C-alpha positions as CSV (number, residue, x, y, z in Angstrom):
1,M,0.1,0.0,0.0
2,A,2.8,2.4,0.9
3,K,4.4,1.7,-2.5
4,D,1.2,2.4,-4.3
5,K,0.9,5.7,-2.3
6,K,4.4,6.5,-3.7
7,Y,3.1,6.3,-7.2
8,L,0.2,8.5,-6.5
9,T,2.6,11.1,-5.0
10,L,4.8,10.8,-8.0
11,A,1.8,11.5,-10.3
12,Q,0.8,14.5,-8.3
13,E,4.4,16.0,-8.4
14,A,4.9,15.1,-12.0
15,F,1.6,16.7,-13.1
16,E,2.3,20.0,-11.1
17,A,5.8,20.3,-12.5
18,S,4.9,19.5,-16.1
19,S,1.9,21.9,-16.0
20,A,4.0,24.6,-14.7
21,Y,6.6,24.0,-17.4
22,I,3.9,24.1,-20.2
23,D,2.4,27.3,-18.8
24,A,5.7,29.0,-18.7
25,N,7.1,27.9,-22.1
26,W,4.5,26.5,-24.5
27,R,0.9,27.5,-23.6
28,S,1.1,30.9,-25.3
29,D,2.5,29.6,-28.5
30,W,-0.2,26.9,-28.7
31,V,-2.9,29.5,-28.0
32,Y,-1.4,31.8,-30.6
33,S,-1.3,29.0,-33.3
34,L,-4.7,27.7,-32.7
35,K,-6.1,31.2,-32.7
36,A,-4.4,31.8,-36.1
37,F,-5.8,28.7,-37.6
38,R,-9.3,29.7,-36.5
39,N,-8.7,33.2,-38.1
40,E,-8.8,35.0,-34.8
41,H,-6.4,37.5,-33.3
42,A,-4.4,36.0,-30.4
43,P,-4.4,37.4,-26.9
44,G,-2.1,40.4,-26.7
45,S,-2.4,41.2,-30.5
46,K,-2.3,44.9,-31.2
47,Y,-5.6,44.6,-33.0
48,L,-7.3,43.9,-29.7
49,S,-5.7,46.9,-28.0
50,E,-7.4,50.2,-27.1
51,E,-5.5,52.0,-29.8
52,Y,-7.0,49.8,-32.5
53,K,-10.6,49.8,-31.2
54,A,-11.7,52.0,-34.1
55,R,-9.8,50.2,-36.8
56,S,-10.7,47.1,-38.7
57,R,-10.1,43.8,-36.8
58,L,-10.6,41.5,-39.9
59,F,-8.2,38.6,-39.9
60,P,-6.7,37.6,-43.1
61,P,-7.2,33.8,-43.5
62,H,-3.8,33.0,-44.9
63,T,-2.8,30.7,-42.2
64,R,-5.9,28.4,-42.5
65,T,-5.7,28.6,-46.3
66,I,-2.0,27.3,-46.4
67,I,-2.8,24.5,-44.0
68,R,-5.9,23.4,-45.8
69,K,-3.9,23.3,-49.1
70,N,-1.3,21.3,-47.4
71,E,-3.9,18.9,-46.1
72,A,-5.3,18.5,-49.6
73,A,-1.8,17.6,-50.8
74,A,-1.4,15.1,-48.0
75,A,-4.7,13.4,-48.7
76,M,-3.9,13.1,-52.3
77,S,-0.5,11.6,-51.5
78,L,-1.8,9.1,-48.9
79,F,-5.2,8.1,-50.3
80,S,-5.0,8.5,-54.1
81,N,-4.4,4.8,-54.7
82,M,-7.2,2.1,-54.5
83,D,-5.0,0.0,-52.1
84,T,-4.6,1.6,-48.6
85,V,-1.1,0.1,-48.2
86,I,1.4,-1.7,-50.4
87,V,3.2,-4.6,-48.8
88,G,5.9,-6.6,-50.7
89,P,8.0,-9.7,-49.7
90,G,11.5,-9.1,-48.5
91,N,12.6,-12.0,-50.7
92,P,10.4,-12.3,-54.0
93,D,12.0,-15.7,-54.6
94,D,10.8,-17.2,-51.3
95,L,7.2,-18.4,-51.7
96,S,6.6,-18.3,-47.9
97,S,7.7,-14.7,-47.8
98,V,5.4,-13.8,-50.8
99,A,2.5,-15.6,-49.0
100,A,3.2,-13.8,-45.7
101,A,3.3,-10.4,-47.5
102,A,-0.1,-11.2,-49.2
103,A,-1.7,-12.2,-45.9
104,L,-0.3,-9.1,-44.0
105,K,-1.6,-6.8,-46.8
106,E,-5.1,-8.2,-46.5
107,V,-5.1,-7.9,-42.7
108,L,-3.9,-4.3,-42.9
109,E,-6.3,-3.4,-45.6
110,Y,-9.2,-4.8,-43.5
111,R,-8.1,-3.0,-40.3
112,L,-7.4,0.3,-42.0
113,T,-10.8,0.4,-43.8
114,R,-13.1,-1.3,-41.2
115,T,-11.9,-0.8,-37.6
116,I,-9.3,2.0,-37.9
117,P,-10.6,5.3,-39.5
118,A,-7.2,5.8,-41.3
119,Y,-8.3,8.9,-43.2
120,Q,-9.5,10.8,-40.2
121,I,-6.5,9.9,-38.2
122,C,-3.9,10.7,-40.8
123,L,-5.5,14.1,-41.7
124,G,-6.3,15.0,-38.1
125,G,-2.6,14.2,-37.1
126,F,-1.3,16.2,-40.1
127,Q,-3.5,19.1,-39.0
128,D,-2.2,18.9,-35.4
129,A,1.5,18.7,-36.6
130,Q,1.0,21.9,-38.7
131,V,-0.9,24.0,-36.2
132,T,0.8,23.2,-32.9
133,G,4.0,21.7,-34.2
134,T,3.4,18.4,-32.3
135,V,1.3,15.2,-33.1
136,C,0.7,12.5,-30.5
137,S,-1.2,9.2,-30.7
138,Y,-1.9,6.3,-28.3
139,Q,-2.0,2.8,-29.8
140,H,-3.7,-0.1,-28.1
141,W,-5.9,-3.2,-28.6
142,E,-9.5,-2.4,-27.5
143,Y,-11.1,-5.4,-25.9
144,E,-14.5,-5.4,-24.2
145,S,-16.8,-8.2,-22.9
146,K,-20.2,-8.3,-21.3
147,N,-21.7,-11.1,-19.4
148,G,-18.8,-13.4,-20.7
149,K,-19.5,-12.5,-24.3
150,K,-16.9,-10.5,-26.3
151,T,-18.4,-7.2,-27.6
152,K,-15.2,-5.4,-28.9
153,D,-11.9,-6.9,-30.0
154,Q,-9.9,-4.6,-32.4
155,P,-6.9,-2.4,-32.7
156,C,-7.4,1.3,-31.8
157,I,-5.4,4.5,-32.5
158,E,-6.2,7.6,-30.7
159,L,-5.0,11.1,-31.5
160,R,-4.3,12.8,-28.2
161,P,-4.7,16.7,-28.1
162,I,-1.5,18.4,-27.0
163,E,-3.1,20.2,-24.1
164,N,-4.0,16.8,-22.5
165,I,-0.4,15.6,-22.5
166,R,2.2,16.0,-19.8
167,L,5.8,14.9,-19.8
168,D,9.1,16.1,-18.5
169,G,10.5,19.3,-19.8
170,N,13.9,17.9,-20.2
171,A,12.8,15.2,-22.6
172,S,14.5,15.2,-26.0
173,W,12.6,16.8,-28.9
174,T,13.6,13.9,-31.2
175,D,12.0,11.3,-28.9
176,P,10.1,13.0,-26.2
177,V,8.1,9.9,-25.0
178,N,10.9,7.4,-24.5
179,S,13.3,10.0,-23.1
180,S,10.9,11.2,-20.4
181,P,10.7,9.4,-17.1
182,Y,6.9,9.8,-17.1
183,F,4.1,10.3,-19.4
184,C,0.5,11.4,-18.5
185,D,-2.5,11.3,-20.7
186,I,-5.5,13.3,-19.4
187,I,-8.8,11.6,-20.5
188,P,-12.1,13.5,-20.0
189,M,-14.7,11.0,-18.9
190,Y,-18.4,11.1,-17.9
191,V,-19.0,10.2,-14.3
192,T,-21.3,7.4,-15.3
193,D,-18.5,5.9,-17.5
194,V,-16.1,6.0,-14.6
195,Q,-18.7,4.3,-12.3
196,T,-19.2,1.7,-15.1
197,M,-15.5,0.9,-15.2
198,M,-15.5,0.5,-11.4
199,K,-18.3,-2.1,-11.8
200,N,-16.9,-4.0,-14.7
201,E,-15.0,-7.2,-13.9
202,D,-11.6,-8.1,-15.3
203,D,-11.8,-11.4,-17.1
204,K,-8.4,-12.5,-15.7
205,T,-8.9,-11.6,-12.0
206,G,-12.6,-11.4,-11.6
207,E,-12.2,-8.1,-9.7
208,G,-13.3,-4.6,-10.8
209,K,-11.2,-3.1,-13.4
210,W,-11.0,0.1,-11.4
211,K,-11.1,0.8,-7.6
212,T,-14.5,1.8,-6.3
213,F,-15.2,5.4,-5.1
214,D,-18.4,7.2,-4.1
215,E,-19.8,9.9,-6.3
216,A,-18.5,12.7,-4.1
217,T,-14.9,11.5,-4.5
218,I,-15.3,11.1,-8.3
219,M,-16.6,14.7,-8.6
220,R,-13.4,15.9,-6.9
221,A,-11.7,15.0,-10.2
222,R,-13.5,17.8,-12.1
223,P,-11.1,20.2,-13.7
224,D,-10.7,23.4,-11.6
225,V,-8.8,25.5,-14.1
226,I,-9.9,26.7,-17.5
227,D,-7.6,25.4,-20.2
228,Q,-6.7,28.2,-22.4
229,T,-5.4,25.9,-25.1
230,R,-8.5,23.9,-25.3
231,Q,-10.6,27.1,-25.2
232,A,-8.6,28.4,-28.2
233,R,-9.1,25.1,-30.0
234,L,-12.9,25.3,-29.6
235,G,-13.2,29.1,-30.1
236,K,-16.1,30.8,-28.5
237,V,-17.8,27.5,-27.7
238,E,-18.2,26.7,-24.0
239,L,-15.8,24.0,-22.7
240,P,-17.9,20.9,-22.2
241,E,-15.9,19.8,-19.1
242,E,-16.4,23.3,-17.6
243,S,-20.2,23.2,-17.8
244,E,-22.5,21.6,-15.3
245,T,-25.3,19.7,-16.8
246,G,-27.3,19.5,-13.6
247,I,-27.0,15.7,-13.8
248,K,-23.9,14.7,-11.9
249,A,-23.7,11.3,-13.8
250,F,-23.2,13.3,-17.0
251,D,-20.5,15.7,-15.7
252,I,-17.0,15.4,-16.9
253,V,-14.0,14.4,-14.7
254,W,-10.4,13.9,-15.4
255,V,-9.0,10.4,-15.5
256,M,-5.3,10.2,-15.9
257,R,-3.4,7.4,-17.7
258,W,0.2,7.3,-16.4
259,F,3.3,5.6,-17.6
260,M,6.3,5.8,-15.0
261,R,10.0,4.7,-15.3
262,I,11.6,4.4,-11.9
263,N,14.8,2.6,-11.1
264,G,14.6,0.7,-14.4
265,E,11.0,-0.4,-13.8
266,E,8.2,0.4,-16.3
267,K,4.9,0.8,-14.6
268,T,1.4,2.0,-15.8
269,Y,-1.7,3.0,-13.9
270,Y,-4.7,5.1,-13.8
271,T,-5.6,7.9,-11.4
272,L,-8.7,9.8,-10.6
273,G,-7.5,13.4,-11.3
274,T,-4.4,13.5,-9.0
275,E,-6.3,12.5,-5.9
276,E,-6.9,8.7,-6.0
277,L,-5.4,5.6,-7.6
278,L,-7.9,3.9,-9.9
279,T,-5.6,0.9,-10.6
280,D,-2.6,-0.5,-8.9
281,P,0.7,0.2,-10.6
282,H,1.7,-2.8,-12.8
283,P,4.1,-3.8,-15.7
284,L,2.8,-2.6,-19.1
285,E,2.7,-6.1,-20.5
286,E,0.1,-7.3,-17.9
287,G,-2.5,-4.8,-19.3
288,A,-5.1,-2.8,-17.4
289,W,-8.3,-2.4,-19.5
290,E,-6.5,-2.2,-22.8
291,V,-3.7,-4.3,-24.4
292,P,-0.9,-2.3,-25.9
293,L,-0.3,-2.9,-29.6
294,H,3.5,-2.6,-29.5
295,L,5.0,-4.7,-26.7
296,D,8.5,-4.2,-28.3
297,R,8.1,-0.5,-27.5
298,E,8.4,0.7,-23.9
299,W,5.2,2.7,-24.0
300,P,2.4,2.6,-26.6
301,I,2.7,6.3,-27.3
302,V,4.1,8.0,-30.4
303,M,4.8,11.6,-30.3
304,L,6.7,13.8,-32.8
305,Q,7.7,17.4,-32.6
306,F,8.4,19.5,-35.6
307,V,8.3,23.2,-34.9
308,E,7.4,25.2,-31.8
309,S,4.4,27.0,-33.3
310,L,3.1,28.7,-36.3
311,D,4.8,32.0,-35.6
312,Q,8.1,30.4,-36.6
313,L,6.7,29.8,-40.1
314,W,4.7,33.0,-40.8
315,P,5.4,36.4,-39.4
316,E,2.8,38.3,-37.3
317,S,2.1,40.7,-40.3
318,V,0.5,37.7,-42.0
319,M,-1.1,36.1,-39.0
320,G,-2.4,39.3,-37.5
């Protein structure tokens, strides 16, 4: 129990430190870039100042136009062929290698057209990379069962918004995930879905997948700070997680998926905000409620950083 408490304390300290680093170094750039993509002036722009209140505040849509043109080029490059992927044998003279390549191609074609929305994921990731300079995805095998009957069994790729990611500020920009001692993925979830996960039994252990807490404890995981980056991403729309529906079961709380590397040990676990442990820390290969797709990778996360923000590509005279 004391060891589990240690991991909760580490999660709290890591979240506070990484959030402070993001606020000090990256948050303003992300807001600037997202505002530019939405054809809006960023906070602090001269066009929002008192001196410019009588002048035109129209925003030239050059930023969005350029990104949309690049997206069209990317879509043409990736999806102009009838086949989603092209797989060839390493040795064309080896019949077993040829057969294996043909089988692999059929499997990939099925997964990328039936169970994985390849078009949306590729273009969504391409847009994230151009707007914020960073793209991040989580790969896992999604498995669900109900009353002993399998209801879902398929690979899953999720794009993760950069404002919901936390890692160490000293991580290498060439490989931020594997060079960071921890990685946090913030998942907005309905209270009712959290309660369902607490009731669902693990097929292997017969116990609940998540530890059980009362509704008052779950509600403590509601976000208490308005995320400026997410607000810039959505524009003038009210943040869903900030609004109260009047029905507590449908309110949004934060569930955090953690990957920790301590003394050479790789651990993964879930927390309810930073207040409670939802699962006990365990090795990644043992699985929690999802099975990682890449057991040869330390963590099933892929993250690439290209540029800091759009202001490195286009000057303020163009972006407003």
